[in-house]
C-alpha positions as CSV (number, residue, x, y, z in Angstrom):
1,G,11.1,-6.9,18.8
2,F,10.6,-3.6,17.1
3,V,8.4,-0.6,17.9
4,G,7.9,2.1,15.3
5,N,5.4,4.4,13.7
6,Y,3.3,3.3,10.8
7,A,1.5,5.8,8.4
8,P,-0.8,4.4,5.8
9,C,0.0,5.4,2.2
10,G,-3.6,6.5,1.4
11,L,-4.2,4.2,-1.5
12,S,-7.7,2.7,-1.9
13,P,-7.3,-1.0,-2.4
14,Q,-9.2,-2.9,-5.1
15,T,-10.9,-5.7,-3.3
16,D,-13.2,-7.5,-5.7
17,G,-15.6,-8.1,-2.9
18,M,-13.0,-9.3,-0.4
19,P,-13.2,-7.8,3.1
20,V,-10.5,-5.3,3.8
21,I,-9.3,-3.8,7.1
22,L,-7.1,-0.8,6.7
23,K,-4.1,-0.6,9.1
24,K,-4.5,2.6,11.0
25,A,-1.6,5.0,11.6
26,G,0.1,4.6,15.0
27,T,2.8,2.9,17.0
28,Y,3.3,-0.8,16.3
29,A,5.4,-3.5,17.7
30,A,6.6,-6.0,15.1
31,I,8.6,-9.2,14.7
32,Y,9.8,-10.8,11.6
33,L,9.5,-14.5,10.9
34,R,11.8,-16.3,8.5
35,G,10.4,-19.5,6.9
36,N,6.9,-21.0,6.7
37,Y,4.2,-18.3,7.0
38,Y,1.9,-20.7,8.7
39,K,4.3,-21.7,11.5
40,S,4.1,-18.4,13.4
41,E,3.0,-19.5,16.9
42,E,6.5,-19.0,18.4
43,A,6.9,-15.5,16.8
44,F,3.5,-14.5,18.2
45,R,4.6,-15.6,21.7
46,K,7.8,-13.6,21.4
47,L,5.9,-10.5,20.3
48,L,3.4,-10.8,23.2
49,A,6.3,-11.3,25.6
50,Y,8.0,-8.1,24.3
51,L,4.7,-6.2,24.8
52,D,4.4,-7.5,28.4
53,K,8.1,-6.8,29.2
54,H,7.7,-3.2,28.0
55,R,4.3,-2.7,29.6
56,L,2.5,-2.2,26.3
57,A,-1.0,-3.2,25.7
58,P,-1.9,-4.8,22.3
59,G,-4.5,-3.2,20.1
60,E,-7.5,-4.8,18.6
61,F,-5.9,-6.4,15.5
62,V,-2.7,-8.4,14.8
63,Y,-1.4,-8.0,11.2
64,K,0.5,-10.8,9.3
65,E,2.1,-9.4,6.1
66,A,4.1,-11.5,3.6
67,V,7.3,-9.5,2.9
68,L,8.9,-12.3,0.8
69,D,6.7,-15.2,-0.4
70,E,6.5,-17.9,-3.0
71,L,6.6,-15.2,-5.7
72,S,10.1,-14.0,-4.7
73,A,11.8,-16.6,-2.5
74,K,12.2,-20.3,-1.5
75,E,10.1,-21.4,1.4
76,E,13.0,-21.4,3.9
77,E,13.6,-17.7,2.8
78,Y,10.0,-16.5,3.2
79,L,9.8,-13.4,5.4
80,T,6.7,-12.4,7.3
81,R,6.1,-9.3,9.4
82,I,3.8,-9.7,12.4
83,S,2.7,-6.4,14.0
84,V,0.3,-5.2,16.5
85,N,-0.8,-1.6,17.5
86,C,0.5,-0.6,20.9
87,K,-1.5,1.2,23.5
């Protein structure tokens, strides 16, 4: 697991009518998943176990962000960051 601070860059995204949730600044716990973006259940469990072990409460949202996807890597090399705000 990883706990660190996140500060949004302040850019206003172009959404073309798609709903957008801006990730607020704060302290986040994160885990990285290598491989299929959709097979993330084990990574979620590890992240929640980390929060529990360190007596951290998860925030309202969990974020899944593709770091490396089909535009830049083979499926087995995909990299996804899963993060949650810590309370």
